[in-house]
N, C-alpha and C positions, 0 to 999 in steps of 0.2 A: 504493500500499500504506500501511497506517496503523501508526504506532508510538506508544508512550507512554512516559513516564518513570516509573520506580518509585524506591524508596528508593535513594539514592546515584546513581551514574552509569549504572546498568544500563538498557539499553533493551530493549523487548519489542515483538513483532509480534502483532496480533490473531490469536487462535487459528484462526479459520476462514480467515483469509488465508493463514497459513503452510502450510495443508493443501493449497493449490493448487499449491505448488512443491516441497514437502519431504515425505519419508516418514520417520517416526520408527523408530528402532531402540533397543530397551531391553535392558538386562541387569540382573537383580535378584539381589542377594546378601543372603540372609536369615540372621541369626545367632540361634540358639536356645539359651537356657541350659537345660540338662538339670536336672531336678528330682531329682537324686541327693542322698543325705544327706550325702555328703563330696565334696571337690573332686576334680579330674581326676587329680592326681598326688600327693595326700596325704590325710591323714585329717581335715583341718579341716572344720568345719560350713559349711553354705552358706545358712543362714537369712537371709532378706531383713530389713533394718532393725536389725541388731544395732549395738551401740556400735562406732564406728570402731576398726579395727585390733585387734579382739578375736577374730577368726577367722583367725589366721595362725600359721605355724610356720616353722622354717628352710627347709622345702622351697618353700613358695609365696612366701617372701620372697627366695629365691634366695641364701641364705647359703652360704659356702664349705663344701664337703664334704657338703652334703645331697643325697640322691639320690631321684629320683622313682620311684613305682610306679603302673602304669596301673590306673584304676578299672574293674573288670570290668563293673559295671552300666552304666557310661557307654558302653563299647564295644558292649554288647548293645543299648542304646538306639539307637546309631548304626546298627547293623545293621538293626533294625526300621524306623527312618526310611527307610533306603535301600530296603528291601523294599517298603514302603508307597508309595514314589515310583517303583516299577517299575524300580529300578536293578539292575545287576549288583553283586554283593558280591565284593570281592577276597579271593582265597585267601591272600594274603600282602601286607602293606602296612607302611609304616614311618612313624614321626614324624620331623619335621625341625625344625630351628632356623630361625625367621625373625627375622633380626636387624635391630632398629631401637631407637632410643633415645628413650624417652619417660619422664617421671617415674613414671607409673603402671605401668611395666613393670619390676618390681624386678630381674629377671635380665638386663635389656637385650636379651633376645630372647623371642619367644613360641614355645612348643612347639606346632606345628601339623603339618599334612601338606601336602606340596607336590606332587610328581609321582606320588605313590603313595596316592591317597585310599582310604577304606574303601568307597565306593560311587560308581559311575559310570554314565552313559548311561541316565537314567530319563526319565519323563514324568509329567505330572499334568494330566488334563482338567479345565478350570475352566469353571463355568457363569457367563457374564457376563449380568447381568440387565438389562432395559431401563432407560433413564435416566428419571428422574422429571421431570415436567413436562407441560403440556398439549400441547406440540409433539411429545412422543414417545409419544403414546397408541397409535400403530400399530407401534411398535418391538417386535420380537421378541427374547426371549433367545437367546443362541448359546453354543456351546461352543468354547473356544480350547484347543488342546493346547500346554501349556508344556513345553518339553524341558529336561531337567535335565542339566547338564554333569557335576556332581559333588556329592558331600556328604562333607565331611571333618571330622575331629575336631581340636579344638584347645582351648586354655584362654582364658578371659576375662582382661581387664586389670583393674587397679585403678581407682578413680574419683577424678578431680581435681576439686577445687572451687576456682574462681578468685575471690578476694575482693578487694573494693575497687574494681571497675570497674562500668560501668553496664549491661553486657550479660551478665555472668556468664561471659564468655569471657576467655582469657588476655590478649588485647590490652586494655590499660588497667588491668589488675588490679595491686593493690599486692603481693599475695603469693598462694600457692596452698597448698591443703591436700590431702593424699593419703590415701585410704582403701584399704587393701589387702585388705579383707574379700572383695572380689569377685575379686581376683587368683587365678587358679587354678581357678575354678568351670568345669565342663565346658561346652563350646560345640560345637554342630554348625553348620558354615556350609554353607548349600545355595546352589549357584550355578547359575543358568539358562544355557542357551545363548542367544544373541541372539534376541529376540522381534521378529519382523518380520510385516508384513502386517496389523496391527491398525488402521492408519490413524488416523482420528479418535477411535477407541475405545481407543487405546493406554493413556491414563491409567486408563480403567475396567478394562482387562485387568490392569494392574499391581495395582490395588486388589483385584480379584476374585481374583487369584492369591495374594496375601499373605493374604487372608481365608480362602481354601480351604486353604491350607497351615496356617494357625492352627487350623482346625477338625480337620485331619487329625492334627496334633500333639497336640491336646486329646484326640482319640479314642484315640490311642496311649497316653496318660497318661505321656508322657516329659517334660513341661514344663507349668508353669501358663499359659504363653504370655500373660502380662500385659504388654502392650506399654507400658503407663504406667509399669511398674516396670523396663523394659528387658529382660525375659525373652525377648522377641521384638522384633527390630529389623531395619529393612530399609536396605540401601544401594542407592539407585536409579541405575544408569547410564543416561544418555540421550545419543543423538547423532541428528543428522539428515543425511540424504543427499538430493541432488536426486532429484525424481521420475524414475523409470526407470534410475537409476545402479545399479551393482553393488557399488561400494566403499563400505564404511561410512564415516561421518564420525568426526571426533574426539569422544570421549566426555568427559563430566564424571561425577563421582560424588557424589551427594548422600548424606551419611553419617547413619546412625542416626535414620532416620525412624521414629517410634514411634506412629503411628496410621494406621488404614486410610485415613481422610479425608486425612491429611497425605501419604500415599504418592500418591494420585491428584492432589493439588494441587501437590506438588513436581515430579512428572513433567510436568504440564501447564505449570507456570511455566518449567521449564527448556527445554522445546520452544519457548515464545515467545521466550525470551531467546536461545537458539541461532540462531533465525531472524533475529533482528535483527542479530546479529553477522555472520552470513553474508551478509545482504542488504547490509551495509555494505562487503562486500569484505574483511573481517577474518577472522583465523584463531581458531578455538576453542582456548582453552587447556586442555590436559588436566590436570585438577586436581580436588581434592575440594571440596565445597561444604557449606555449613551451611544448614539449613533453618530459617526463623523462622516459627513457627506464627502469631504475633500479627500480622505484616505480610504473610504469604503470599509471601515472596520467599526466594531463596537468596543467600548471599554467599560470596566466595572463601575457601577454606581454605588449602590447600597444594598444591604441584605434585604430581601423582599419580605415585607410584612404579611402575616395572615390576618383574617378578619378579627381574631380575638385581639390582636395587638392594638387595634384602633379603638377598643372599648366603646363600641357603638351603644347608644341608648336613644329612645325616642325623644324628638325635639320638643321640650316643653312649651315653647313659646309659639308653636304653630298648631293650628287645628288640623285634623285629618282632611285629605282631599277625597271627595266622594262624588265623582261624576255620575249623573243619572243615565239610564239607558237612552233617554231622549236626547241628552247632550251628546253621547257618543254617536249615535245614529246621525245627528245633525252634522257632526264633524266628519263622519264617514262620507256624507253626500258631497263634501268639499274636495274630495281626494282627486287629484288629476290622473290623467292616463298614464299607465306605467311607462317609464322612459324607454325601456327596451321595445315594448309593443309600439310606441309612438315612432321610434327610429325605423322599425321595419315598415310601418305604414307610410312614412314620409319617404323612405327609399323607393318604395314601389311607386309613389305618386311622382316623384321627381325623376325617376328613371336613371338613378346613379348605380354605378357598379358597386360591388362590395368594397373594393379598394378606395373608390371615391367617397363612399359613405363613412368608411373607417377614418379617412383623413379628416373629414368634416368633423366627426365625433371628437377625434383626438385634439383638434384645434379648438373645441368648444364653440363651434359656429352653427350648430343645429338651430338654435333659437333665432339667431340673427338672419340666417338664410330663410328660415320659415317666414319671418316677418317681411323680408324683402320680396319673397314670392307673393305674399298676401298683398303687398303694396303695388304688384303689377309686373315685376320682373319675371323673366323666364328662370326656371331652376338652373340651366346651364349658365346663364349670364350671372346670376346670383353667386354661384359657386366660383365662376371665373374671377370675379372682382373680389370677393371676400377671402378666398383661399389663394389668390395670386398677388395682385398689387397690394391690397390692404393688409394681407397677412405678412408680407414682407416688410412693410413699413412698421407694423405693430412690433416686430422683433427688436426694433432699435430706437423706438419712439419714447422710451422712459428716460428717467434721469440717469446720467451716466452712460447712455446708449443701451439701457436695459429694455426689456419687453414691457408692453402694456396690453391690456384686453382690447379686443377689436373695437368695442363700442367707446372706448376711451380716446380714440383717434379723433373724434369730432365729426365723423361721417355717419350718418344714420341710415337705416334701411330704406327710408323714403328717398334719400339722396341716391342710393345705388339704383333703386328702381327707376328714378327720373333719368339717371345717366343712361340706363339701358334703353328707355324709350327714345332718348335723343339719338342713339345709335340705330336702333331698329327702324326709327321714323325717317332715317336718311339724312338727318341734319349734321351728324358727327360720324367721323370714322373712329377706329380704336385709338389712333394717335391723338386725335382731338379730344377724345373722352379722357384720355390720361391727363391732358392739359387742364381740362375742366376740373378733374379730380384734385389736381394740384391746387387750384384756386379754392375749392371747397375746404381742403386741408389748411390752407392758409387763412381761412376765415373771410373769403370774399363773397360768400353767399352760397345760394344753391347752384346746382350745375347749370341750369338754364340762365341764371343771372351771371355766372362767370363766363359762359359761352357768349352772351350778349355783350358783356364788357370787353372781352378779349377779341371780339370779332370772329369767333370760331363757327365756321359754317361751310359744309361742302359746296363746291361749285356745281350747280345743277345745269349750267349751260353746256350742252354737248358740243357747241361750236368752239368755245374756248378750250375744252378738253381735246377736241379733235385737232386743233392747231398744235397743241403741245405734242400730241401723238405724232403728227406728221413731222415735227422738228426732231423728235427723238429717233424716228426711223431713218431720217435722212442722215443723222449723225452716227448711225451705228450699223453700217452696211454689213460688217462681219457678223453681228448677232442676228441680223435679219436673215442672212444666208443660212445660219444654223436653224433657225425657226422653220424656214422654208424647206430645209432638208429633212425635217421630221423631229428636230429636237425642240418640241414645243415648250419644254420646261424652262428654255432659255428666255422665255417672255418675261420671266420674273426680273431680269436685269433692266429691260425696257420699262417695266412698270415702275421700278424704283426711280428711274430718271424723270418719268412723267410726273410722279408725285413730287419730286424735287422742284421741277419747273412750276408746278401748281402750288408750291409752298405747303404741301401736305394737305391742301383743301380739295383734293379729288377723291372720288370713290375708286378704290383700287380694283374692285371687281368690274366697274363699268370701263375703266382704262384698259383692262385686259381685253374685254370684249371688242372695243374700238381698234386695239392694236391687231387683234387676229383678223377682224373684219377688213381692215385696211390692207393687210398682207394677203388676204384671200386664203387663210388657213383655218381648217376646222379645229376647234378647241376640245 
């Protein structure tokens, strides 16, 4: 068997090698910050990026005598999430105090739910796509059912910033700063049952599940699910057991993984690390781990606590939550179409290939293309603009040349639909349309307003176009000879020169027709 050394003393085993002896078992805990206007138990704002410690009050700071009140919208969002995950909704449940002592926990306990969660026993069917690469060309997608143990309500913690060290972690830092703006923001924690039977595809299943869950939460409109901002983060539990064994191995929990790619990589790395430890006859330490995106490894955090260590007890300052059946059914009626079903329907309506639809989904462009088509653009044109020119610009439009969301560019679906209508209506060609788009991005107005201001319009006068065609033919006898000799594709060189003479304001298709007609050649 092969091993290799990574950063620090950690050993790993080749991935394909470990699969001959071990079966992976995963457990995924996903934390979702709800997009409510106020916090879980007080009226403080929840906006991201505010000045530190400006969105706090006696309740979320845990000051003596301050009493919490449950956010009704957060409870309704939790119920809707549970229903979308095919969970049973509790008729009666309570909050509990989870006691642990961190600087970013101002109360020295977290208000959570323990043995009485709002939603239990659900499932989510996840579509796992084929892997990329020439060796996987014959691989087929498959569906994996992820069983949900529970979804429960709790509050988020504050955020600690460790200053003075090399890694940004507390070890080696000279001091720490704490921002309590995030403390008390409503969280839903979604916990899976053990995921077994995925074998070598276990990391892919983990990634696909978190991606499917993100899509579902976005469709429910309960969170912005921005993983890079921490609105959605995953704790990945990994263990290995010998092939054929029935008892699960000791698990580790890699905390706060905040991208789909990192979920896959963290699971894969922990599998290879566990195998090396077990192969050496050593025991896995049950602990939390930190994921390092830059090096692709995990490092030890702290020993993992069991439930007894948190000394849970019912929250005495909050009344139980008891949704009526009428409330639950009212909220069930608000559930959107399942995202996977919706994608299949839209793909059929738009006529996209599997590869085209996968690219659209991966770019997060399904909604924006759907809105653009609804505004009047053809599906092909909507995909061309959003997945081409606009996607390219979005990759570098952020601060420091970073990426931004497509809709943050300042171009709307209505703009793209209007641009398409100007092209299909014959006023603009593609080159002119790009110039109009430049103007929209620069804040000069709508595509039509930009086209009017810049004088963008195809020449509709065949006489002027024919004159340009005649000049080009006269200037390019050698190309004309090739075309008349049967190399019709050479007409492209003449079209380019015609467009240059017309300053880009000619219809290239019409120019081609006139060139061939003038030369007496069939196209």
